[in-house]
Backbone bond lengths (Angstrom), bond angles and torsions (degrees), N, CA, C in turn:
res aa  C-N    CA-C-N  psi(-1)  N-CA   C-N-CA  omega(-1)  CA-C   N-CA-C  phi
1 M - - - 1.457 - - 1.537 109.46 -
2 K 1.309 115.68 132.00 1.462 121.39 -179.77 1.534 109.88 -70.45
3 P 1.336 117.61 133.51 1.468 119.27 179.39 1.531 110.85 -66.60
4 R 1.319 115.14 144.35 1.462 120.61 177.62 1.531 108.35 -76.93
5 V 1.311 115.49 150.05 1.467 120.38 -179.69 1.533 110.15 -61.87
6 I 1.324 118.21 -36.05 1.469 121.45 -179.99 1.530 111.14 -58.34
7 D 1.348 117.12 -30.87 1.460 120.80 -179.03 1.527 112.25 -68.15
8 K 1.321 116.71 -16.25 1.468 120.58 179.10 1.523 112.23 -83.25
9 I 1.340 117.30 -6.50 1.459 120.53 177.33 1.527 111.05 -129.57
10 G 1.307 118.63 -42.44 1.461 122.12 -177.93 1.525 111.59 88.46
11 R 1.331 115.14 156.42 1.461 120.41 -175.28 1.529 113.43 -65.06
12 E 1.317 117.28 -49.89 1.473 118.96 -175.43 1.529 112.65 -71.52
13 P 1.343 118.91 -41.43 1.470 117.26 173.08 1.528 112.39 -60.40
14 L 1.345 117.31 -35.74 1.461 121.06 176.44 1.525 109.69 -61.72
15 R 1.324 116.47 -44.86 1.462 120.55 178.58 1.536 111.04 -61.88
16 A 1.325 117.25 -38.67 1.470 121.14 179.24 1.529 110.80 -64.26
17 V 1.334 116.82 -41.43 1.471 120.95 177.84 1.524 109.47 -62.19
18 I 1.320 116.92 -45.12 1.466 121.00 -177.74 1.524 111.20 -67.18
19 A 1.320 117.39 -39.65 1.469 120.26 178.44 1.532 110.27 -63.01
20 D 1.332 116.97 -44.27 1.459 120.84 177.92 1.529 110.32 -64.64
21 F 1.327 116.11 -41.69 1.464 120.99 178.06 1.532 110.45 -56.30
22 Y 1.319 117.59 -49.27 1.466 120.07 -179.03 1.528 112.09 -68.16
23 D 1.324 118.24 -32.32 1.469 119.38 173.03 1.524 109.65 -58.99
24 R 1.306 116.58 -43.60 1.469 121.56 179.95 1.529 111.48 -67.44
25 V 1.328 116.59 -44.27 1.466 121.05 -179.11 1.530 110.34 -61.74
26 F 1.323 117.18 -45.96 1.464 121.05 -176.56 1.530 112.02 -62.80
27 R 1.329 117.42 -30.51 1.474 118.55 -178.85 1.535 112.91 -102.90
28 D 1.322 117.68 6.21 1.459 121.22 -179.21 1.529 110.62 -69.72
29 V 1.329 116.17 134.82 1.469 120.33 -177.75 1.521 113.05 -69.74
30 M 1.320 117.60 -22.51 1.465 120.26 -177.01 1.527 113.70 -91.02
31 I 1.320 117.58 -34.94 1.465 119.13 -177.10 1.527 114.09 -127.91
32 G 1.304 117.82 -5.02 1.458 120.59 -177.77 1.518 113.75 -57.43
33 F 1.337 116.90 -34.01 1.468 120.75 -179.38 1.527 111.71 -59.43
34 M 1.324 117.50 -27.13 1.457 121.18 -178.57 1.532 111.84 -69.96
35 F 1.317 116.33 -18.11 1.461 121.28 -177.17 1.526 112.34 -104.87
36 Q 1.317 115.92 2.45 1.459 120.18 179.10 1.529 109.80 -58.79
37 G 1.328 116.10 129.00 1.457 121.45 179.12 1.523 114.36 81.87
38 K 1.324 117.62 -0.21 1.468 120.80 179.54 1.530 109.91 -85.90
39 D 1.321 115.91 155.56 1.463 122.85 178.69 1.530 108.58 -84.40
40 K 1.316 116.33 101.32 1.462 121.37 -175.80 1.529 111.64 -60.37
41 Q 1.310 117.74 -43.22 1.471 120.43 -178.64 1.530 111.70 -62.92
42 H 1.312 116.07 -37.05 1.470 120.38 177.09 1.531 109.92 -64.02
43 L 1.321 116.90 -45.29 1.463 120.89 179.54 1.526 111.33 -63.59
44 I 1.334 116.52 -40.55 1.470 120.46 177.82 1.530 110.11 -60.82
45 Q 1.323 116.67 -44.77 1.469 120.21 -179.31 1.522 111.41 -63.23
46 R 1.333 117.46 -46.16 1.472 119.72 -179.71 1.533 110.53 -64.93
47 E 1.325 117.17 -42.63 1.472 120.47 179.40 1.523 110.39 -63.16
48 W 1.334 116.41 -39.91 1.462 120.73 179.02 1.530 110.52 -63.37
49 E 1.317 116.67 -44.27 1.465 120.03 177.91 1.530 110.42 -60.85
50 L 1.313 116.26 -46.77 1.462 121.36 -178.29 1.527 110.59 -61.30
51 A 1.333 116.28 -47.97 1.467 120.51 -177.56 1.527 111.50 -67.58
52 A 1.334 117.38 -44.31 1.465 120.32 -178.93 1.530 110.58 -62.58
53 A 1.325 116.91 -44.55 1.460 120.37 178.97 1.528 110.86 -64.48
54 M 1.330 116.61 -42.90 1.458 121.43 -179.74 1.526 111.32 -65.29
55 L 1.335 117.42 -32.27 1.465 121.45 179.39 1.527 112.67 -83.41
56 G 1.338 116.09 -0.19 1.453 119.34 171.41 1.511 117.29 103.67
57 D 1.324 118.83 13.95 1.468 120.16 176.84 1.530 108.25 -75.27
58 P 1.342 117.25 113.00 1.464 119.77 -175.22 1.528 114.00 -72.36
59 E 1.320 117.56 -14.88 1.463 120.92 -176.82 1.527 113.14 -93.94
60 I 1.319 117.51 -8.71 1.463 121.20 -176.43 1.528 108.98 -107.34
61 K 1.310 115.34 131.18 1.462 122.09 177.50 1.521 108.76 -120.75
62 Y 1.313 116.22 139.27 1.461 121.63 175.90 1.522 107.95 -75.30
63 T 1.335 116.48 124.25 1.469 121.30 -177.28 1.523 112.79 -109.39
64 G 1.307 116.84 6.45 1.458 120.40 -179.73 1.517 112.65 -81.91
65 R 1.314 114.03 178.11 1.466 120.26 177.00 1.525 110.01 -73.48
66 P 1.326 117.73 160.79 1.469 119.60 173.74 1.538 109.41 -58.41
67 M 1.304 116.12 147.25 1.475 121.35 -175.81 1.523 112.55 -53.76
68 R 1.319 116.95 -46.43 1.469 120.24 -177.62 1.532 109.97 -61.10
69 T 1.308 117.53 -42.62 1.463 122.19 -179.95 1.526 110.85 -67.17
70 A 1.317 116.46 -44.80 1.467 121.32 -177.35 1.525 112.30 -63.75
71 H 1.326 117.62 -29.92 1.465 120.97 -175.22 1.531 113.58 -106.89
72 A 1.320 117.68 -1.46 1.472 121.98 -173.96 1.525 113.17 -61.16
73 A 1.309 118.42 -33.55 1.467 121.20 -176.75 1.531 112.48 -77.94
74 H 1.315 117.10 -6.13 1.464 121.31 -175.62 1.518 110.42 -111.89
75 T 1.301 116.11 139.09 1.463 120.21 172.40 1.519 106.49 -90.04
76 I 1.307 115.78 105.45 1.465 121.72 -178.03 1.520 107.48 -112.79
77 F 1.323 115.38 116.04 1.458 120.67 -179.69 1.520 110.40 -83.42
78 G 1.315 115.36 159.30 1.459 121.05 -179.53 1.510 112.97 -56.65
79 G 1.314 117.11 -40.52 1.461 120.58 179.29 1.519 112.19 -64.38
80 Q 1.320 116.73 -34.09 1.468 120.55 177.13 1.528 110.12 -70.22
81 F 1.321 116.48 -39.15 1.463 120.47 175.05 1.527 109.60 -60.87
82 E 1.325 116.33 -44.75 1.467 121.35 179.73 1.526 111.42 -63.87
83 R 1.335 116.86 -38.73 1.471 120.25 178.88 1.527 110.06 -62.60
84 R 1.329 117.16 -44.49 1.464 120.90 177.99 1.532 110.23 -60.48
85 L 1.317 116.25 -41.54 1.458 121.17 178.99 1.532 110.88 -63.16
86 Q 1.329 116.63 -39.89 1.460 120.58 178.73 1.524 110.88 -65.62
87 I 1.321 117.37 -41.03 1.471 120.61 177.76 1.529 109.44 -63.23
88 L 1.323 117.13 -39.61 1.464 120.54 177.50 1.528 110.75 -62.09
89 R 1.325 116.85 -45.03 1.479 120.42 178.07 1.529 110.89 -59.23
90 E 1.329 116.46 -46.84 1.463 120.90 -178.31 1.527 111.03 -63.70
91 T 1.312 116.84 -40.47 1.462 120.66 179.54 1.523 110.24 -64.59
92 M 1.318 117.29 -45.14 1.469 119.97 178.56 1.521 110.76 -62.35
93 R 1.323 116.44 -41.66 1.471 120.07 178.48 1.522 110.69 -60.77
94 D 1.332 116.65 -45.83 1.462 120.86 -178.02 1.527 112.68 -65.75
95 H 1.314 117.18 -25.26 1.469 121.83 178.37 1.530 111.71 -93.20
96 G 1.317 117.49 -0.06 1.464 120.67 179.39 1.525 113.10 64.32
97 V 1.328 116.05 38.15 1.465 120.87 -179.05 1.528 109.80 -64.61
98 D 1.321 115.99 138.93 1.456 123.12 178.25 1.533 110.11 -52.87
99 P 1.333 118.32 136.59 1.470 120.91 -178.03 1.528 114.64 -56.49
100 E 1.328 118.20 -35.77 1.467 119.53 179.54 1.526 110.70 -68.67
101 V 1.322 116.75 -38.83 1.465 121.27 176.62 1.523 108.90 -62.70
102 E 1.334 116.14 -47.28 1.459 120.89 -179.33 1.531 111.28 -59.92
103 Q 1.309 117.04 -47.81 1.461 120.69 -178.61 1.529 111.22 -62.56
104 T 1.323 116.71 -44.78 1.465 121.15 -179.93 1.520 110.77 -61.80
105 W 1.331 116.09 -43.77 1.464 122.02 -177.76 1.526 110.91 -66.13
106 I 1.330 116.80 -46.27 1.472 121.19 -179.59 1.530 110.41 -64.17
107 E 1.323 117.28 -44.86 1.468 120.11 179.79 1.528 111.07 -62.33
108 H 1.318 116.90 -39.72 1.464 120.50 178.64 1.530 110.22 -64.97
109 T 1.322 116.59 -43.27 1.465 120.81 178.75 1.524 110.71 -61.58
110 Q 1.314 116.57 -43.91 1.466 120.24 178.86 1.524 111.38 -64.47
111 A 1.318 117.36 -33.49 1.460 121.04 178.78 1.534 111.38 -66.95
112 L 1.326 117.34 -23.06 1.466 121.83 179.54 1.529 112.93 -86.73
113 R 1.306 117.12 -5.31 1.462 122.22 -173.26 1.533 113.64 -49.65
114 A 1.311 117.76 -48.83 1.464 121.43 -176.33 1.524 112.25 -64.71
115 Q 1.328 117.39 -21.44 1.454 120.78 178.46 1.530 112.37 -86.09
116 I 1.326 116.39 -14.08 1.461 121.03 -174.64 1.515 112.29 -106.58
117 T 1.325 116.93 -38.50 1.464 120.42 179.29 1.523 109.67 -128.60
118 R 1.302 114.92 140.23 1.471 119.58 174.97 1.520 110.11 -90.89
119 D 1.314 116.39 0.15 1.456 123.77 -178.13 1.525 109.05 -85.02
120 Q 1.310 116.58 70.35 1.458 121.16 -178.29 1.523 110.21 -78.76
121 G 1.308 115.23 154.12 1.453 120.39 176.71 1.511 113.68 89.24
122 S 1.335 117.53 4.12 1.458 119.52 179.41 1.526 111.09 -104.98
123 E 1.328 116.40 15.03 1.448 120.04 179.31 1.522 109.13 -62.99
124 C 1.301 115.85 146.95 1.461 120.39 177.36 1.521 108.00 -82.21
125 K 1.309 116.42 112.37 1.451 120.46 176.31 1.516 108.30 -152.17
126 D 1.321 115.83 171.35 1.451 120.70 -178.70 1.523 108.51 -65.91
127 T 1.315 116.02 116.46 1.460 120.07 -178.03 1.522 112.12 -105.87
128 G 1.319 117.62 11.25 1.453 120.58 -176.96 1.511 114.13 -73.61
129 E 1.321 116.83 -27.39 1.460 119.63 -177.72 1.519 110.74 -79.86
130 G 1.290 115.81 144.53 1.448 120.84 175.23 1.515 115.05 85.12
131 R 1.305 117.29 -8.06 1.465 119.59 178.51 1.521 108.90 -88.13
132 P 1.331 116.40 152.94 1.463 117.77 175.94 1.528 109.84 -64.89
133 K 1.292 114.15 145.17 1.460 120.01 179.02 1.520 109.73 -73.98
134 L 1.305 115.68 144.62 1.459 120.39 176.47 1.524 109.15 -74.33
135 A 1.315 115.47 149.76 1.458 119.74 177.51 1.526 107.68 -76.57
136 I 1.310 115.80 108.72 1.458 121.16 -177.90 1.519 107.34 -120.60
137 A 1.311 115.29 136.23 1.460 119.99 179.68 1.527 109.63 -62.11
138 V 1.303 114.89 140.26 1.453 120.68 176.75 1.518 107.96 -69.29
139 E 1.325 115.34 141.73 1.469 119.13 -179.63 1.526 110.11 -57.80
140 Q 1.301 113.63 132.96 1.453 119.70 178.59 1.514 107.65 -128.67
141 D 1.305 114.52 -176.48 1.452 120.71 177.13 1.535 108.63 -60.50
142 P 1.341 118.73 121.23 1.462 120.76 -176.14 1.529 113.74 -64.01
143 D 1.322 117.69 -18.40 1.468 119.78 179.53 1.510 113.01 -90.21
144 K 1.294 116.76 -8.89 1.464 121.12 -178.91 1.516 109.50 -79.09
145 P 1.335 119.87 134.25 1.463 121.88 178.82 1.541 111.36 -61.78
146 I 1.313 115.43 146.29 1.461 120.75 179.41 1.521 107.76 -91.07
147 K 1.328 116.14 132.94 1.450 121.84 178.93 1.524 108.08 -88.34
148 L 1.317 118.41 127.19 1.459 122.97 -177.57 1.512 111.55 -109.76
149 G 1.256 119.82 97.31 1.448 127.56 164.90 1.515 121.42 56.33
150 R 1.311 122.91 -28.90 1.447 122.48 -178.90 1.505 110.35 -100.30
151 R 1.317 113.73 149.56 1.472 117.50 -179.28 1.475 111.34 -97.19
């Protein structure tokens, strides 16, 4: 039988990662204001349920609202979504989370993006392809004087 991804982290270590993650999110200068007045323990519990179930724990069920419903009242921009994702990556790294757990968790979070932010197209990715090339002078003899615009 193939081991479940949850077995590579365990329930309580998962909860510790999530608790630390929310501590970081709540005090973050870029997105912390969005959590002002929110019940941190409630968010930790829902996130733990979501992550444990997603990682394959058969005994844990997510009891929260659907993502789109839970986030509908908030204007969440793509950059804010990305910032939260970066904090999650850093927290997992600092806790030495197994790479398979990290990859599964990040991919699942990214799959939820459209349900959390309507700001599509702001994902951080390589944007160099498909853009027009800049007009750059062809390499010439480096000792030759450069002609600047006037004849």
